[in-house]
Structure formats: C-alpha cells, structure tokens
C-alpha positions in Angstrom: 18.8 -1.2 7.8 18.8 -4.9 7.5 20.9 -6.4 4.8 20.0 -9.6 2.8 20.3 -12.7 4.8 22.1 -15.9 3.7 21.1 -17.3 0.5 19.3 -14.2 -0.7 22.3 -12.2 -0.6 23.6 -14.9 -3.5 20.3 -14.9 -4.9 20.4 -10.8 -5.2 24.0 -11.3 -6.4 22.9 -13.6 -9.2 20.0 -11.5 -10.2 22.5 -8.7 -10.5 25.0 -10.4 -12.7 22.1 -11.4 -15.0 20.4 -8.0 -15.3 23.6 -6.9 -15.8 24.3 -9.1 -18.8 21.2 -8.0 -20.5 22.1 -4.3 -20.7 24.2 -3.4 -23.9 26.7 -0.3 -23.9 24.7 1.5 -26.3 21.6 1.6 -24.5 23.1 3.8 -21.7 25.1 5.9 -24.1 28.5 3.9 -23.9 30.5 2.9 -26.7 30.6 -0.8 -27.3 34.1 -0.9 -29.0 35.3 -3.4 -31.5 37.4 -5.7 -28.8 34.9 -5.7 -26.3 34.4 -9.1 -24.4 32.1 -8.5 -21.9 28.4 -9.6 -22.3 26.3 -6.4 -21.4 27.9 -3.9 -18.9 31.0 -4.1 -17.0 30.7 -4.1 -13.3 32.4 -0.8 -13.2 30.4 0.7 -15.6 27.2 -0.3 -13.6 28.8 1.2 -10.4 29.8 4.4 -12.2 26.3 5.1 -13.8 24.4 4.4 -10.6 26.8 6.7 -8.5 28.6 3.7 -6.8 32.1 2.6 -6.0 33.2 -0.2 -8.4 34.6 -2.1 -5.3 31.6 -1.8 -3.3 29.2 -2.9 -6.3 31.6 -5.9 -6.9 31.0 -6.9 -3.5 27.4 -6.7 -4.0 27.6 -9.1 -7.1 29.9 -11.4 -4.6 27.1 -11.8 -2.1 29.1 -10.2 0.5 27.3 -8.9 3.6 26.9 -5.2 2.5 24.0 -2.9 3.1 22.6 -1.3 0.1 19.9 1.3 0.7 16.7 1.4 -1.0 17.9 4.5 -2.9 21.1 2.5 -4.1 18.5 -0.4 -5.3 16.6 2.2 -7.1 19.6 3.7 -8.8 20.5 0.2 -9.9 17.2 -0.6 -10.9 17.3 2.7 -13.4 21.1 1.7 -14.9 19.7 -2.1 -15.2 16.7 -0.9 -16.6 14.6 -3.3 -14.5 10.9 -3.6 -14.9 8.8 -2.6 -11.7 8.1 -6.2 -11.0 12.1 -6.8 -11.2 12.7 -3.6 -9.1 10.0 -4.7 -6.3 11.8 -8.5 -6.5 15.4 -6.7 -5.7 14.1 -4.8 -2.8 12.5 -8.1 -1.5 15.7 -10.1 -1.7 17.5 -7.1 -0.1 15.0 -6.4 2.6 12.4 -9.2 3.0 9.7 -6.7 1.7 9.3 -4.5 -1.4 9.5 -0.7 -1.4 7.0 2.0 -2.5 7.5 2.4 -6.3 8.6 5.5 -7.9 5.3 7.7 -8.8 4.7 6.7 -12.3 1.0 6.1 -11.9 -1.4 8.8 -10.4 -3.4 7.7 -7.4 -6.5 8.7 -9.5 -5.8 5.7 -11.9 -5.9 3.4 -9.1 -9.2 5.0 -7.8 -10.6 4.7 -11.3 -9.5 0.9 -11.2 -11.1 0.3 -7.9 -14.2 1.8 -8.8 -14.2 -0.3 -11.9 -13.8 -3.5 -9.6 -16.4 -2.2 -7.0 -18.9 -1.8 -9.7 -18.6 -5.4 -11.0 -20.3 -6.2 -7.6 -23.1 -3.7 -8.2 -25.6 -6.3 -7.7 -23.9 -8.6 -5.0 -25.7 -9.4 -1.8 -22.7 -8.9 0.3 -21.5 -5.1 1.1 -18.1 -3.8 -0.5 -16.8 -0.4 -0.3 -13.3 1.1 -1.1 -11.6 3.5 1.5 -8.3 5.2 1.0 -5.3 5.6 3.3 -7.3 8.1 5.1 -10.7 6.3 5.4 -12.3 8.6 2.5 -14.7 6.6 1.1 -14.6 6.7 -3.1 -16.5 3.6 -4.0 -19.4 1.4 -3.0 -22.0 -1.2 -4.2 -25.7 -1.0 -3.4 -25.4 -3.8 -0.3 -23.0 -1.3 1.5 -25.7 1.4 1.0 -28.2 -1.1 2.3 -26.0 -2.0 5.3 -24.3 1.2 6.3 -25.4 4.4 4.4 -25.7 6.1 1.2 -22.3 7.3 0.8 -23.5 9.3 -2.3 -25.7 11.5 -0.2 -22.4 12.8 2.2 -20.5 15.5 0.9 -17.3 14.5 -0.8 -15.3 16.4 2.0 -17.1 14.3 4.7 -17.5 11.0 3.0 -14.9 9.3 5.4 -15.9 6.0 7.2 -14.3 7.2 10.8 -16.2 10.3 10.6 -19.3 8.9 9.7 -19.1 6.4 12.3 -18.4 9.0 14.9 -21.0 11.4 13.9 -24.2 9.7 12.3 -26.7 8.4 14.8 -27.5 5.7 11.9 -23.8 4.3 12.7 -24.7 3.5 16.0 -27.8 1.7 15.0 -26.2 -0.1 12.4 -23.3 -1.3 14.3 -24.0 -4.0 16.7 -20.7 -3.4 18.5 -20.2 0.1 17.8 -17.5 1.1 20.3 -15.5 -2.0 19.3 -15.8 -1.3 16.0 -15.2 2.3 16.2 -12.0 1.9 18.4 -10.8 -0.8 15.8 -11.2 1.4 12.9 -9.2 4.2 14.8 -6.4 1.6 15.6 -6.0 0.5 11.8 -6.4 4.2 10.7 -3.4 5.0 13.0 -1.6 2.2 11.2 -2.4 3.1 7.6 -2.0 6.9 8.0 1.6 6.5 9.7 3.7 7.4 6.7 1.7 10.7 6.0 2.0 12.4 9.6 1.7 16.1 8.8 -0.5 15.7 5.9 -3.2 18.3 5.6 -6.1 15.8 4.9 -4.8 13.5 7.9 -4.8 16.5 10.1 -8.3 17.9 9.2 -9.9 14.5 9.9 -8.1 14.0 13.2 -9.6 17.6 14.1 -13.0 16.8 12.7 -13.0 13.6 14.8 -11.9 15.6 18.1 -14.7 17.8 17.4 -17.1 15.1 16.6 -16.9 12.8 19.6 -15.8 13.5 23.3 -14.0 10.4 23.4 -12.1 10.4 20.5 -9.2 12.2 21.8 -8.8 9.5 24.6 -9.0 6.7 22.1 -6.2 8.3 19.7 -4.1 9.0 22.5 -4.4 5.5 23.7 -1.8 4.7 20.4 -3.6 1.3 19.8 -2.3 0.2 16.4 -3.7 -2.8 14.3 -2.6 -3.9 10.7 -5.3 -4.6 8.2 -6.2 -8.4 9.0 -9.5 -10.1 8.3 -11.8 -9.6 11.4 -15.7 -10.3 12.3 -18.1 -7.2 12.0 -21.6 -7.7 13.1 -24.1 -5.2 11.3 -28.0 -4.6 12.1 -30.7 -3.6 9.8 -34.1 -2.3 10.4 -35.8 -4.8 7.8 -33.0 -7.7 7.4 -32.0 -8.1 10.9 -28.6 -8.7 12.1 -25.7 -10.4 10.3 -22.4 -11.1 10.9 -19.2 -11.0 8.2 -15.9 -11.6 7.9 -14.6 -8.5 6.5 -11.3 -8.6 4.3 -9.2 -5.5 3.1 -7.8 -6.4 -0.2 -5.1 -4.1 -1.9 -3.9 -3.7 -5.7 0.0 -4.2 -6.0 0.3 -1.0 -7.9 -1.7 1.1 -5.2 -0.9 0.0 -2.2 -2.5 2.9 -0.3 -6.0 2.2 -1.6 -7.9 -0.9 -0.6 -11.3 -2.6 -1.2 -13.2 -4.0 1.8 -15.0 -7.3 1.2 -17.5 -8.8 3.4 -17.6 -12.6 3.6 -20.6 -14.5 4.9 -19.9 -16.3 8.1 
C-alpha cells in the first residue's frame, strides 16, 4: 500500500486530532470522569476502540511515515463518528483516492436516482442512457431510442449495450464505426468489471458474447483496457442522417458503479 506522502501525512494527522477532540467519552460508552482535562477522546482510547496499538496510533497523529490500511481507516472512521464525506476525505489524504463506501445505500436507490435524472432529459435532442457496471442499460431517453434502439422492447436480461452491439443487425447500421466502437466498449467493459471477476452476471455476459459473435473471444483475449473517458462516437439514422457526438460518462459520487452516458454535439 502507498502511505500518505509529505504534507498530506501532516494534514491527515491534524484531521484525526480535530475529529478526536469532537467525540465525547459518553458518546462511545466511556465515563467522562470528574477530573478529565482532555478535550474529546484520548489517543489511547481511540486506539483501543479501533483495535490499534496506542503507540502506532500516536505515530499516525504525529504525521510519521506509516501505512494505515483501508480497513484501519474505516475503523477509525467508525470510532471518530466521521460522516461519509469525512471518511472519503481521510482515505484521499492517505492514498490519493477514496475507497468504496460501506454498503449503506442500496444499488436500487442509485438506479432510481439516475432514472430520475435521465427522465429530466426525456424531451432532449441528444441521447442519454444509463448502463451499470456490466453494461446493462436501465434508463434512456427518447433520443436514445431514436439513435440507438428501443431498449424497452428488449427483454430485461438481454438489455445490455455490449450484447446489443454484437447481436442486433440494427447496431451495425447505426454505428458508423461499428468495429471500433464495439472493441472500445469491450475494453471499457473489461476495466469497469475488473472488481467483479466471477460474478454470475459478468460470466453470463461473457458467455453470451462468445456465442453471439465469432470474434468476441479474440477481442476479449486481447486484454485491451480503457477507462471511461470522453470520446467521439458517430451514429447513422435512416431519416436524420449521420451525426457525431462527444460522449461522456458521468458518475454519482454515492454510486460509482452506475453511470449516465451523455452525448455532446461536436
């Protein structure tokens, strides 16, 4: 693991001290005592409650070059009663990035929220659709129906962007650069689904894709990987002609395994 570097170690140390001073002994089940002079919790108390060595935790608050694991940080977040924003901030100070939040909100809440956002674009001129980490499409606007397909007519278990691109002749007609786009989606699919190896849905999609197109196995075994960055996509419509967009995938901070794909005119 990478420890917090340079100034961030000292910022993390100051942050921990400030949060420790805000937690009262009573709030964690400890007696306050009539002669207690410490504001908030003592370092030793935080360490014991978090299952850590008092000396090690003292070093952490002193900004020394030590390496707290994500589990240790989350244990401290629990003891110090950090908000989710504070917990993420602490992880960012320690590692330069946040970590997946404990499962407090269900994925269905995220799906419902994003469906609501996509619904605000119902009459928009540009396509918007929302796929999950497995490319299953769960929300779309009317422009996406016009330029891609009517996802509502596809059975739920088959409503997958990658599988649609591989199996439906309409996809070949709509994507001007079909092979480029399908291999691009495969590379991004590999990146997004990496934490879910062995997941039944992931394995089912890979198996279906292998059955759907003779070249998928080769493309998958190329191990090309791309993160979700904006890129150009060209689509063709039988009546509206050919158009080019800059497509961008946006995530909600609370649900980083769900996204919305927006099409920005070029």
